[in-house]
DOMARLUM-317841 format. One record per residue (C-alpha): residue number from 1; residue in three letters; y, z, x. Coordinates in steps of 0.02 Angstrom, whole numbers, padded with zeros to 5 digits. Example, Ala and Ser with C-alpha at 12.3 -4.5 7.8 and 13.67 -1.06 7.14 Angstrom:
<pts>
<1 'ALA' <-00225 00390 00615>>
<2 'SER' <-00053 00357 00684>>
</pts>
This chain:
<pts>
<1 'MET' <-00338 00157 -01544>>
<2 'LYS' <-00339 00334 -01477>>
<3 'ARG' <-00461 00379 -01337>>
<4 'VAL' <-00493 00551 -01269>>
<5 'PHE' <-00567 00589 -01099>>
<6 'PHE' <-00645 00762 -01108>>
<7 'ASN' <-00753 00881 -01003>>
<8 'ILE' <-00644 00849 -00853>>
<9 'GLY' <-00693 00976 -00719>>
<10 'GLU' <-00526 00961 -00630>>
<11 'LEU' <-00379 00848 -00678>>
<12 'ALA' <-00268 00833 -00523>>
<13 'THR' <-00103 00743 -00531>>
<14 'ALA' <00069 00732 -00452>>
<15 'THR' <00213 00738 -00574>>
<16 'GLY' <00373 00643 -00598>>
<17 'THR' <00442 00466 -00599>>
<18 'ALA' <00507 00450 -00421>>
<19 'ALA' <00447 00486 -00246>>
<20 'VAL' <00432 00665 -00202>>
<21 'CYS' <00462 00737 -00028>>
<22 'GLY' <00449 00895 00075>>
<23 'SER' <00358 01040 -00005>>
<24 'ALA' <00361 00951 -00175>>
<25 'GLN' <00233 00829 -00108>>
<26 'SER' <00101 00966 -00115>>
<27 'GLU' <00146 01022 -00288>>
<28 'VAL' <-00001 00942 -00380>>
<29 'LYS' <-00039 00998 -00558>>
<30 'LYS' <-00222 01046 -00586>>
<31 'LEU' <-00303 01076 -00752>>
<32 'HIS' <-00481 01137 -00771>>
<33 'GLY' <-00598 01110 -00916>>
<34 'ALA' <-00470 00977 -00959>>
<35 'TRP' <-00445 00827 -01072>>
<36 'LEU' <-00329 00675 -01078>>
<37 'LEU' <-00279 00584 -01237>>
<38 'GLU' <-00219 00405 -01230>>
<39 'GLU' <-00174 00272 -01358>>
<40 'ASN' <-00167 00086 -01325>>
<41 'GLY' <-00157 00110 -01138>>
<42 'THR' <-00022 00248 -01137>>
<43 'ILE' <-00053 00432 -01104>>
<44 'LEU' <-00005 00542 -01250>>
<45 'GLN' <-00055 00714 -01192>>
<46 'THR' <-00160 00816 -01069>>
<47 'GLY' <-00224 00991 -01092>>
<48 'GLU' <-00361 01119 -01066>>
<49 'SER' <-00498 01193 -01179>>
<50 'ALA' <-00538 01105 -01344>>
<51 'ALA' <-00504 00918 -01343>>
<52 'PRO' <-00415 00835 -01491>>
<53 'ASP' <-00500 00713 -01607>>
<54 'ALA' <-00489 00527 -01565>>
<55 'ASP' <-00564 00362 -01609>>
<56 'GLU' <-00669 00362 -01450>>
<57 'SER' <-00723 00507 -01341>>
<58 'ILE' <-00772 00486 -01158>>
<59 'ASP' <-00870 00630 -01075>>
<60 'CYS' <-00813 00645 -00893>>
<61 'GLY' <-00963 00755 -00849>>
<62 'GLY' <-00864 00895 -00771>>
<63 'ARG' <-00797 00781 -00635>>
<64 'LEU' <-00631 00763 -00548>>
<65 'VAL' <-00503 00646 -00629>>
<66 'THR' <-00348 00579 -00546>>
<67 'ALA' <-00222 00444 -00580>>
<68 'GLY' <-00274 00271 -00520>>
<69 'LEU' <-00238 00246 -00337>>
<70 'VAL' <-00089 00137 -00285>>
<71 'ASP' <-00110 00042 -00123>>
<72 'CYS' <00067 00002 -00071>>
<73 'HIS' <00032 -00098 00088>>
<74 'THR' <-00097 -00238 00098>>
<75 'HIS' <-00114 -00412 00173>>
<76 'LEU' <-00245 -00472 00051>>
<77 'VAL' <-00215 -00661 00047>>
<78 'PHE' <-00283 -00740 00204>>
<79 'GLY' <-00401 -00873 00268>>
<80 'GLY' <-00553 -00834 00376>>
<81 'TRP' <-00598 -00671 00456>>
<82 'ARG' <-00579 -00606 00635>>
<83 'GLU' <-00743 -00520 00678>>
<84 'HIS' <-00748 -00613 00842>>
<85 'GLU' <-00603 -00505 00902>>
<86 'LEU' <-00713 -00349 00895>>
<87 'ALA' <-00786 -00386 01068>>
<88 'MET' <-00609 -00406 01137>>
<89 'LYS' <-00558 -00240 01063>>
<90 'LEU' <-00712 -00156 01137>>
<91 'ALA' <-00669 -00231 01304>>
<92 'GLY' <-00501 -00143 01296>>
<93 'LYS' <-00389 -00287 01250>>
<94 'THR' <-00230 -00231 01163>>
<95 'TYR' <-00161 -00303 01000>>
<96 'LEU' <-00026 -00399 01096>>
<97 'GLU' <-00154 -00463 01223>>
<98 'ILE' <-00261 -00531 01083>>
<99 'LEU' <-00109 -00610 01005>>
<100 'ALA' <-00056 -00689 01171>>
<101 'ALA' <-00232 -00764 01186>>
<102 'GLY' <-00210 -00857 01024>>
<103 'GLY' <-00298 -00729 00915>>
<104 'GLY' <-00224 -00598 00803>>
<105 'ILE' <-00101 -00652 00667>>
<106 'LEU' <-00090 -00830 00735>>
<107 'SER' <-00276 -00856 00718>>
<108 'THR' <-00265 -00805 00534>>
<109 'VAL' <-00110 -00915 00513>>
<110 'ARG' <-00213 -01066 00563>>
<111 'GLU' <-00353 -01024 00441>>
<112 'THR' <-00234 -00985 00301>>
<113 'ARG' <-00143 -01150 00322>>
<114 'ARG' <-00308 -01242 00311>>
<115 'ALA' <-00372 -01147 00156>>
<116 'SER' <-00339 -01217 -00021>>
<117 'GLU' <-00241 -01112 -00145>>
<118 'ASP' <-00394 -01101 -00257>>
<119 'ALA' <-00505 -01039 -00117>>
<120 'LEU' <-00376 -00908 -00065>>
<121 'CYS' <-00360 -00851 -00248>>
<122 'GLU' <-00545 -00831 -00268>>
<123 'LYS' <-00564 -00736 -00104>>
<124 'THR' <-00421 -00619 -00146>>
<125 'ARG' <-00486 -00587 -00322>>
<126 'THR' <-00654 -00534 -00243>>
<127 'LEU' <-00567 -00415 -00122>>
<128 'MET' <-00463 -00341 -00264>>
<129 'THR' <-00621 -00310 -00365>>
<130 'GLU' <-00694 -00213 -00220>>
<131 'MET' <-00535 -00111 -00206>>
<132 'LEU' <-00540 -00075 -00393>>
<133 'ARG' <-00717 -00008 -00376>>
<134 'HIS' <-00647 00116 -00247>>
<135 'GLY' <-00512 00177 -00368>>
<136 'THR' <-00363 00064 -00329>>
<137 'THR' <-00283 00007 -00493>>
<138 'ALA' <-00116 -00055 -00427>>
<139 'LEU' <-00063 -00129 -00261>>
<140 'GLU' <00056 -00228 -00158>>
<141 'ILE' <00008 -00391 -00072>>
<142 'LYS' <00107 -00475 00068>>
<143 'SER' <00116 -00654 00125>>
<144 'GLY' <00144 -00679 00311>>
<145 'TYR' <-00003 -00788 00364>>
<146 'GLY' <00092 -00950 00342>>
<147 'LEU' <00247 -00938 00450>>
<148 'ASP' <00305 -01099 00367>>
<149 'LEU' <00379 -01122 00196>>
<150 'GLU' <00233 -01220 00121>>
<151 'THR' <00097 -01093 00168>>
<152 'GLU' <00204 -00939 00128>>
<153 'ARG' <00236 -01013 -00046>>
<154 'LYS' <00049 -01044 -00063>>
<155 'GLN' <00009 -00863 -00026>>
<156 'LEU' <00142 -00802 -00148>>
<157 'ARG' <00078 -00919 -00285>>
<158 'VAL' <-00094 -00843 -00263>>
<159 'ILE' <-00016 -00671 -00290>>
<160 'ARG' <00073 -00734 -00444>>
<161 'ARG' <-00089 -00802 -00517>>
<162 'LEU' <-00170 -00634 -00488>>
<163 'GLN' <-00026 -00543 -00572>>
<164 'GLU' <-00076 -00632 -00732>>
<165 'GLU' <-00240 -00533 -00721>>
<166 'ASN' <-00160 -00370 -00660>>
<167 'PRO' <00029 -00357 -00686>>
<168 'ASP' <00029 -00203 -00573>>
<169 'ILE' <00031 -00307 -00413>>
<170 'ALA' <00192 -00310 -00311>>
<171 'ALA' <00228 -00470 -00209>>
<172 'THR' <00307 -00459 -00038>>
<173 'PHE' <00373 -00604 00070>>
<174 'LEU' <00327 -00572 00249>>
<175 'GLY' <00378 -00732 00332>>
<176 'ALA' <00438 -00622 00479>>
<177 'HIS' <00259 -00568 00521>>
<178 'ALA' <00255 -00658 00689>>
<179 'PHE' <00335 -00810 00772>>
<180 'PRO' <00254 -00980 00745>>
<181 'GLU' <00172 -01055 00898>>
<182 'GLY' <00289 -01155 01005>>
<183 'MET' <00448 -01110 00911>>
<184 'ASP' <00603 -01031 00984>>
<185 'HIS' <00620 -00855 00915>>
<186 'GLU' <00804 -00864 00867>>
<187 'ALA' <00774 -01034 00788>>
<188 'TYR' <00638 -00958 00678>>
<189 'VAL' <00754 -00814 00625>>
<190 'ASP' <00884 -00944 00579>>
<191 'LEU' <00752 -01040 00479>>
<192 'LEU' <00699 -00882 00386>>
<193 'CYS' <00877 -00836 00340>>
<194 'SER' <00948 -01007 00299>>
<195 'GLU' <00800 -01096 00219>>
<196 'MET' <00641 -00996 00188>>
<197 'ILE' <00716 -00843 00105>>
<198 'PRO' <00830 -00943 -00012>>
<199 'GLU' <00686 -01056 -00062>>
<200 'ILE' <00568 -00907 -00093>>
<201 'ALA' <00704 -00824 -00195>>
<202 'LYS' <00730 -00982 -00297>>
<203 'ASP' <00545 -00981 -00340>>
<204 'GLY' <00558 -00802 -00400>>
<205 'ILE' <00388 -00757 -00329>>
<206 'ALA' <00428 -00610 -00216>>
<207 'GLN' <00501 -00443 -00261>>
<208 'PHE' <00510 -00376 -00084>>
<209 'CYS' <00556 -00445 00090>>
<210 'ASP' <00467 -00371 00241>>
<211 'VAL' <00478 -00391 00428>>
<212 'PHE' <00373 -00338 00577>>
<213 'CYS' <00500 -00247 00687>>
<214 'ASP' <00411 -00197 00847>>
<215 'ASP' <00389 -00231 01032>>
<216 'GLY' <00345 -00412 01061>>
<217 'VAL' <00387 -00463 00881>>
<218 'PHE' <00555 -00450 00792>>
<219 'THR' <00694 -00347 00866>>
<220 'ALA' <00789 -00219 00765>>
<221 'GLU' <00940 -00337 00760>>
<222 'GLN' <00834 -00484 00704>>
<223 'SER' <00745 -00377 00575>>
<224 'GLU' <00908 -00312 00502>>
<225 'ARG' <00976 -00490 00489>>
<226 'ILE' <00818 -00549 00399>>
<227 'LEU' <00811 -00404 00280>>
<228 'LEU' <00996 -00419 00236>>
<229 'ALA' <00969 -00606 00200>>
<230 'GLY' <00825 -00560 00083>>
<231 'LYS' <00931 -00427 00000>>
<232 'ARG' <01070 -00552 -00034>>
<233 'PHE' <00942 -00653 -00132>>
<234 'GLY' <00882 -00507 -00232>>
<235 'MET' <00729 -00452 -00129>>
<236 'THR' <00712 -00266 -00092>>
<237 'PRO' <00691 -00232 00096>>
<238 'LYS' <00530 -00160 00172>>
<239 'MET' <00486 -00144 00354>>
<240 'HIS' <00341 -00132 00477>>
<241 'ALA' <00406 -00022 00620>>
<242 'ASP' <00354 00084 00768>>
<243 'GLU' <00170 00033 00764>>
<244 'ILE' <00174 -00014 00949>>
<245 'LYS' <00340 00051 01014>>
<246 'GLU' <00493 00133 00943>>
<247 'ILE' <00633 00003 00956>>
<248 'GLY' <00755 00062 00823>>
<249 'GLY' <00663 -00004 00670>>
<250 'THR' <00681 00154 00568>>
<251 'GLN' <00868 00157 00595>>
<252 'ALA' <00880 -00024 00542>>
<253 'ALA' <00775 00008 00388>>
<254 'ALA' <00890 00149 00338>>
<255 'ARG' <01045 00042 00363>>
<256 'VAL' <00982 -00098 00252>>
<257 'GLY' <00922 00024 00118>>
<258 'ALA' <00735 -00015 00137>>
<259 'ILE' <00625 00059 00002>>
<260 'SER' <00489 00096 00134>>
<261 'CYS' <00456 00091 00317>>
<262 'ASP' <00270 00074 00362>>
<263 'HIS' <00156 00114 00512>>
<264 'LEU' <00272 00230 00609>>
<265 'SER' <00139 00281 00734>>
<266 'GLU' <00267 00305 00872>>
<267 'THR' <00415 00372 00773>>
<268 'GLY' <00505 00518 00852>>
<269 'ALA' <00631 00645 00791>>
<270 'GLU' <00781 00528 00779>>
<271 'GLY' <00677 00403 00681>>
<272 'ILE' <00618 00536 00561>>
<273 'GLN' <00795 00591 00533>>
<274 'ALA' <00845 00411 00496>>
<275 'LEU' <00710 00397 00366>>
<276 'LYS' <00765 00558 00286>>
<277 'ASP' <00948 00513 00285>>
<278 'GLY' <00913 00342 00216>>
<279 'GLY' <00795 00400 00080>>
<280 'VAL' <00661 00284 00151>>
<281 'ILE' <00481 00316 00101>>
<282 'ALA' <00366 00328 00254>>
<283 'VAL' <00202 00236 00228>>
<284 'MET' <00057 00306 00328>>
<285 'LEU' <-00081 00181 00376>>
<286 'PRO' <-00215 00293 00457>>
<287 'ALA' <-00357 00165 00441>>
<288 'THR' <-00261 00051 00559>>
<289 'SER' <-00240 00191 00685>>
<290 'PHE' <-00425 00229 00669>>
<291 'TYR' <-00478 00049 00697>>
<292 'LEU' <-00358 00016 00839>>
<293 'LYS' <-00382 00188 00918>>
<294 'LYS' <-00194 00217 00916>>
<295 'PRO' <-00084 00366 00874>>
<296 'TYR' <-00076 00415 00693>>
<297 'GLY' <00107 00462 00686>>
<298 'ASP' <00196 00626 00652>>
<299 'PHE' <00176 00623 00462>>
<300 'ARG' <00158 00811 00456>>
<301 'GLY' <00330 00820 00538>>
<302 'MET' <00399 00693 00416>>
<303 'ILE' <00344 00792 00263>>
<304 'ASP' <00410 00952 00340>>
<305 'ALA' <00575 00866 00376>>
<306 'GLY' <00590 00811 00195>>
<307 'VAL' <00533 00632 00204>>
<308 'ALA' <00427 00562 00062>>
<309 'VAL' <00259 00501 00131>>
<310 'ALA' <00144 00372 00050>>
<311 'VAL' <-00031 00322 00109>>
<312 'ALA' <-00101 00147 00107>>
<313 'THR' <-00245 00045 00181>>
<314 'ASP' <-00150 -00096 00271>>
<315 'MET' <-00300 -00202 00225>>
<316 'ASN' <-00298 -00359 00336>>
<317 'PRO' <-00424 -00461 00433>>
<318 'GLY' <-00373 -00404 00605>>
<319 'SER' <-00313 -00226 00629>>
<320 'THR' <-00402 -00141 00482>>
<321 'PRO' <-00524 -00238 00374>>
<322 'ASN' <-00544 -00090 00256>>
<323 'LEU' <-00526 -00091 00069>>
<324 'SER' <-00556 00090 00036>>
<325 'LEU' <-00397 00193 00004>>
<326 'PRO' <-00504 00354 -00011>>
<327 'PHE' <-00556 00328 00170>>
<328 'ALA' <-00373 00314 00219>>
<329 'MET' <-00338 00474 00122>>
<330 'THR' <-00471 00570 00217>>
<331 'ALA' <-00406 00503 00384>>
<332 'GLY' <-00232 00550 00330>>
<333 'CYS' <-00290 00727 00307>>
<334 'LEU' <-00396 00742 00465>>
<335 'TYR' <-00279 00651 00584>>
<336 'GLY' <-00110 00656 00501>>
<337 'ARG' <-00129 00840 00452>>
<338 'LEU' <-00085 00813 00272>>
<339 'THR' <-00159 00925 00139>>
<340 'PRO' <-00272 00849 00003>>
<341 'GLU' <-00132 00878 -00122>>
<342 'GLU' <-00004 00790 -00011>>
<343 'VAL' <-00119 00642 00023>>
<344 'LEU' <-00158 00625 -00164>>
<345 'THR' <00028 00618 -00200>>
<346 'GLY' <00045 00491 -00059>>
<347 'ALA' <-00089 00378 -00131>>
<348 'THR' <-00030 00389 -00311>>
<349 'LEU' <00151 00434 -00354>>
<350 'ASN' <00231 00398 -00186>>
<351 'GLY' <00130 00240 -00165>>
<352 'ALA' <00195 00183 -00336>>
<353 'ALA' <00373 00228 -00287>>
<354 'ALA' <00356 00122 -00127>>
<355 'ILE' <00328 -00034 -00236>>
<356 'GLY' <00447 00011 -00378>>
<357 'MET' <00315 00065 -00506>>
<358 'ALA' <00332 00255 -00512>>
<359 'SER' <00417 00252 -00682>>
<360 'ARG' <00250 00196 -00761>>
<361 'LEU' <00111 00232 -00634>>
<362 'GLY' <00051 00361 -00511>>
<363 'THR' <00031 00518 -00621>>
<364 'LEU' <-00067 00573 -00774>>
<365 'GLU' <00078 00623 -00887>>
<366 'PRO' <00134 00580 -01061>>
<367 'GLY' <00217 00408 -01066>>
<368 'LYS' <00131 00348 -00909>>
<369 'GLN' <00003 00208 -00907>>
<370 'ALA' <-00178 00266 -00935>>
<371 'ASP' <-00241 00213 -00761>>
<372 'LEU' <-00364 00343 -00703>>
<373 'VAL' <-00516 00369 -00597>>
<374 'VAL' <-00665 00482 -00635>>
<375 'TRP' <-00732 00534 -00466>>
<376 'ASP' <-00909 00590 -00422>>
<377 'ALA' <-00834 00753 -00357>>
<378 'ASP' <-00804 00925 -00429>>
<379 'ASN' <-00627 00942 -00363>>
<380 'LEU' <-00495 00862 -00251>>
<381 'ASP' <-00552 00948 -00093>>
<382 'GLN' <-00729 00880 -00118>>
<383 'LEU' <-00663 00701 -00139>>
<384 'ILE' <-00575 00712 00030>>
<385 'TYR' <-00724 00801 00109>>
<386 'ARG' <-00857 00676 00051>>
<387 'TYR' <-00794 00526 00152>>
<388 'GLY' <-00897 00374 00192>>
<389 'THR' <-00969 00338 00020>>
<390 'ASN' <-00883 00272 -00134>>
<391 'ARG' <-00855 00423 -00251>>
<392 'ALA' <-00771 00326 -00393>>
<393 'ALA' <-00890 00345 -00540>>
<394 'ALA' <-00780 00254 -00663>>
<395 'VAL' <-00610 00167 -00654>>
<396 'TYR' <-00497 00141 -00805>>
<397 'LYS' <-00346 00025 -00822>>
<398 'ARG' <-00233 00056 -00974>>
<399 'GLY' <-00374 00159 -01048>>
<400 'ALA' <-00507 00020 -01033>>
<401 'ARG' <-00653 00038 -00911>>
<402 'MET' <-00639 -00089 -00770>>
<403 'ALA' <-00770 -00026 -00647>>
</pts>
């Protein structure tokens, strides 16, 4: 069946099937008085002026239309919440101090181990539904709240169950999120490389392997060893790096051929150069910086240096319990000094590229999947400007309305 979306005030989209970097990140195509024709979930054509005939016509009311947002960094499968840590944050406790006191990731690990697979699945489904209502049609979800093989598998099985409902979910194994309580650090790295990664790979339930490379967590050397082990078993490397301190994570990410390196709040000139030379996508997580009152990172410098930048929520129960990618986009503009065009590319095409989906998602072009959002905004600038309320008027997945 052919369906035409017409009376689009502004259709704004990045273009291409791979991450774009440098000045190309701002090259967003804009059509006015536009229409989009799709058939059976695939875009056939876009244009301006008179819309073509179709089996169904949807009036967009002169609103802004973009591709569905792609959230390329989330921690969506977890037990419990951590609202009790708010008072500690307000008292000035740092992330590592909260972790050392038994809170942080280890607190969520305990709750996730206790939760049943069914309970985790239902909770994650509810969170995904809220994200969809804010315009997110594709996403990545990490494990990492198990720190043992059984619980990491449980998290990844939840993701696999949800992929049956939305195939555009990327699964990432993040066993190297923290060190289990009471376990020698090198012994845990050995366990990850010799047992956990091979078993996860045997299950075939993770496309990516990630590691938290930072001060007080995994060293650059440990991170490189873990990611290379994952790569040997067919998992594409990703990395958390430079959130707390720059310890060589970006260079390690480049050496192992990571598809993305995320956080990067403290990354300097050498790290930026490493990302560029390695062709690594830099993933900006401004909602985390907002919530933790930490630096936002030199993402303006990264784009100017020719690094591809994506934008994601980092949704998790501790450092940013935020499901709204549009909020992260506004923060990326205000505090990361990206333009609205650059941040749209970061939250669509480059986000899709960071999870290996740019060939089919992230733009409104012929041949791409008909995932799109009709926003209660006249244009892209207004979407970024009107932060704090959900502006998604309608969300479509493969041409079908989902929210």
